[in-house]
C-alpha positions in Angstrom: -3.3 67.0 -52.9 -1.4 65.6 -51.0 -4.4 63.9 -48.8 -5.6 63.2 -51.6 -2.9 61.0 -52.9 -2.1 59.6 -50.3 -5.6 57.8 -50.2 -4.9 56.6 -53.2 -1.4 55.1 -52.4 -3.8 52.7 -49.8 -5.8 52.7 -52.1 -3.7 51.1 -54.6 -1.6 48.9 -52.2 -4.8 47.1 -51.1 -5.9 46.2 -54.4 -4.0 47.4 -57.3 -6.0 47.1 -60.4 -3.2 47.7 -63.0 -0.8 44.9 -61.6 -3.0 43.0 -60.3 -1.7 42.8 -56.6 -3.6 42.6 -52.8 -1.7 44.0 -50.8 1.7 43.8 -52.9 1.6 40.7 -53.6 -0.2 39.2 -56.9 -2.4 35.9 -56.3 0.1 33.6 -57.3 2.6 34.5 -55.2 0.0 34.5 -52.1 -0.8 31.0 -53.0 3.4 30.3 -53.0 3.3 31.8 -49.1 0.2 29.8 -48.3 1.5 26.6 -50.1 4.4 27.0 -47.9 3.2 27.7 -44.5 -0.2 24.6 -45.1 3.9 22.3 -46.1 5.5 23.6 -43.1 2.1 22.9 -40.5 1.6 20.0 -41.5 5.2 18.6 -41.4 5.5 20.1 -37.5 2.4 17.8 -36.9 3.4 14.6 -38.2 6.6 15.1 -36.4 4.4 15.7 -32.9 2.7 13.0 -35.0 5.2 10.8 -35.1 7.2 11.6 -32.3 4.4 10.7 -29.7 3.8 7.7 -31.3 7.3 6.2 -30.7 6.7 7.3 -27.1 3.2 5.1 -26.9 5.7 2.5 -28.0 8.1 2.4 -25.1 4.7 2.7 -22.3 3.4 -0.5 -20.7 -0.9 -0.3 -20.8 -0.9 -2.6 -17.6 2.8 -1.5 -16.3 4.4 1.6 -15.7 7.6 1.9 -17.5 8.6 4.1 -15.0 8.5 4.7 -11.7 10.0 6.7 -9.1 9.4 3.0 -6.6 8.7 4.1 -2.8 11.1 2.0 -1.4 8.5 2.5 2.2 4.7 1.9 1.9 2.8 5.2 2.5 0.1 3.9 4.8 -3.9 4.8 6.4 -6.1 4.5 8.4 -9.6 4.0 8.1 -12.1 5.9 9.2 -9.9 9.0 8.7 -12.0 12.0 10.4 -10.9 14.8 9.9 -7.2 15.6 10.1 -6.7 12.5 11.1 -9.0 12.7 14.1 -11.4 10.6 15.1 -13.9 12.6 18.1 -17.0 11.5 19.2 -19.8 11.1 22.5 -20.5 8.0 24.2 -24.0 9.2 24.3 -24.6 10.7 21.3 -24.4 8.3 18.7 -24.8 11.7 15.7 -20.6 11.9 16.4 -20.1 8.7 16.2 -22.2 7.7 14.0 -20.3 8.9 10.8 -17.3 7.5 11.6 -19.9 3.3 11.9 -20.9 4.9 8.0 -17.5 5.6 6.7 -16.4 2.2 7.3 -19.0 0.3 5.9 -19.0 2.5 2.9 -15.2 1.6 2.8 -15.8 -2.7 3.4 -18.5 -3.5 0.9 -16.0 -4.0 -1.9 -15.1 -7.1 1.1 -18.1 -8.5 1.6 -17.5 -12.4 1.3 -19.9 -12.7 -1.3 -18.4 -9.7 -3.2 -14.8 -11.8 -2.7 -15.2 -15.1 -3.5 -17.9 -14.1 -6.4 -14.7 -11.4 -8.6 -12.2 -13.1 -6.5 -9.4 -16.2 -6.6 -9.0 -18.5 -3.5 -4.9 -18.6 -2.7 -2.4 -20.2 -1.1 -2.1 -18.5 2.1 2.1 -18.1 3.2 3.7 -17.2 0.0 3.8 -15.0 -2.8 1.0 -15.6 -5.4 3.5 -14.9 -8.5 1.6 -15.0 -12.6 4.8 -14.5 -14.4 4.2 -13.9 -18.2 4.9 -16.2 -20.8 7.2 -14.8 -23.0 5.4 -12.0 -25.2 1.2 -13.8 -23.7 0.7 -11.7 -21.2 -1.0 -12.7 -19.0 -3.7 -10.5 -18.3 -5.9 -10.0 -16.4 -4.0 -11.4 -13.7 -6.5 -12.7 -10.6 -6.3 -11.2 -7.9 -6.8 -13.0 -4.6 -9.9 -13.2 -1.5 -9.8 -10.4 1.5 -13.3 -11.6 3.0 -14.3 -8.3 5.9 -15.1 -11.5 7.9 -11.4 -12.4 8.6 -11.3 -8.6 10.9 -13.3 -11.0 13.6 -14.4 -9.1 15.5 -14.5 -5.2 13.6 -15.5 -7.0 10.4 -18.8 -5.4 11.0 -20.7 -8.6 11.1 -21.0 -9.4 14.6 -21.0 -6.1 15.4 -22.3 -3.6 13.4 -20.1 -0.5 15.6 -17.0 -1.5 14.8 -17.1 -1.1 18.9 -17.5 3.2 18.9 -20.6 2.7 20.5 -19.3 1.1 23.7 -15.7 3.0 23.4 -13.9 0.2 21.7 -13.9 1.5 18.1 -11.8 -0.4 15.5 -9.6 1.4 13.3 -9.1 0.0 9.8 -4.9 0.6 8.6 -4.2 -0.6 5.1 -1.1 0.2 3.0 -0.4 1.7 -0.2 0.2 -0.4 -3.6 2.9 -0.8 -4.6 4.0 -2.6 -8.1 6.5 -5.2 -7.7 6.7 -5.0 -4.2 7.6 -8.5 -2.0 7.9 -6.7 1.3 9.4 -9.4 3.3 11.9 -11.8 2.7 12.4 -16.3 4.1 8.7 -15.9 3.6 8.1 -13.4 6.7 5.4 -11.7 6.5 4.8 -7.5 7.2 2.9 -6.6 10.4 1.3 -3.7 12.3 2.3 -1.9 15.6 0.6 0.6 17.4 1.8 2.0 20.4 1.4 5.3 22.6 3.0 8.8 22.4 5.6 8.8 24.6 3.6 11.0 26.9 0.1 9.0 26.3 1.4 6.0 26.9 -0.5 4.9 30.7 -3.6 6.6 28.3 -4.2 4.1 25.8 -5.4 0.7 27.2 -4.6 -2.3 25.2 -4.9 -3.8 21.7 -5.9 -7.0 19.4 -5.7 -7.3 16.0 -7.4 -8.9 13.4 -5.7 -10.7 11.8 -3.4 -12.4 14.8 -0.5 -10.5 15.6 -1.6 -7.3 12.6 -0.1 -9.3 9.1 -0.2 -8.8 6.0 -0.4 -11.8 4.3 1.9 -12.6 1.9 -0.5 -13.8 -0.5 -1.4 -10.8 -1.8 1.6 -9.0 -3.0 2.8 -8.5 -5.4 0.4 -6.7 -7.1 0.4 -6.1 -10.6 -1.2 -2.7 -11.1 -4.1 -1.7 -11.5 -5.5 -2.0 -14.8 -3.3 -5.4 -15.2 -5.7 -6.8 -11.9 -8.9 -4.7 -12.6 -9.8 -6.8 -9.1 -7.6 -6.1 -6.7 -7.8 -6.1 -2.7 -6.1 -4.6 -0.9 -5.3 -6.6 2.5 -5.7 -4.6 5.7 -5.3 -4.9 9.6 -7.9 -4.3 12.5 -6.8 -2.8 15.5 -9.0 -2.3 18.4 -8.5 -0.2 20.9 -10.2 -2.0 24.5 -9.9 0.4 27.4 -8.5 3.1 26.6 -8.6 6.2 29.0 -11.5 8.4 28.0 -12.1 12.0 28.2 -8.4 12.4 27.4 -6.7 13.2 24.0 -4.3 9.7 23.3 -1.5 10.3 20.3 -1.4 6.6 18.3 0.7 5.5 16.0 1.4 2.6 13.7 4.2 1.3 11.6 4.3 -1.6 9.4 7.7 -3.8 9.5 9.1 -6.3 7.8 12.7 -7.2 7.3 12.3 -6.9 3.7 11.3 -2.4 4.5 13.2 -0.2 5.0 11.6 2.2 7.7 11.6 6.1 7.6 14.7 7.8 6.3 15.2 11.4 7.0 13.6 13.3 3.6 10.1 11.3 4.8 10.2 10.1 8.2 6.4 9.3 8.1 7.0 6.2 6.0 5.8 3.2 6.6 3.8 4.6 9.4 1.3 6.7 10.3 0.0 8.7 13.9 -4.0 10.0 14.4 -5.5 11.6 17.2 -7.5 9.1 19.4 -10.6 10.8 22.0 -13.4 9.1 23.3 -15.8 11.5 25.2 -18.3 9.7 27.6 -19.9 12.0 31.4 -19.6 8.8 32.8 
């Protein structure tokens, strides 16, 4: 009997036909609870949407409202090899063809015809400022041409192997993009210098820079952002190693020099510079 009474109690808890209650509540009671939670979650969703809307009103599609701006832009090389090591053998074509192919892929957007079609021929040696006019946004902003022919012997035009086949390889250097960066004062453009680490100073040999003096022309600055300058082409500097010592590891460091860009700090000693290893093996 006790077992049957307990079973009946459970049945009545789920559905009581006398009071017409389900799980201890009437239909109106359940309706009020569901209505409360529905209103509560609609309120939370509306609050979230309103918060997101207000936040989005503070953002600019073309320029970040806040940015952790780097005072010294980073540098990168092409080809970069594995772990910034460029190692190959003169006599074995397959060891340096991948570097040539990587340079071809990287340089293809800089083809003279592509640049002439997409970008603007700017006045050199001065910043290309494109300010907005009040609430009227100057978008999209124009970008200056950087034709690969500027790199002369390292352009891949006159020498399609970039010197790798004769042990005089070219390395391309670019600065990372920083929105609004003006890299120089008094119209003195930033320039790149490269040298060997202390132990390898006698192995490096002579270097040739393209453009002359390894400069980044001021007309490519400031950079306004990926959306604002859709066709922006980063300026490049090429370094050609003319008589590097064969069959030896040569550790090279390149750095940016400018009167408006501070050197790397204690927090980041490699800001504004890059180090890489170059080794050319030869059977001769």
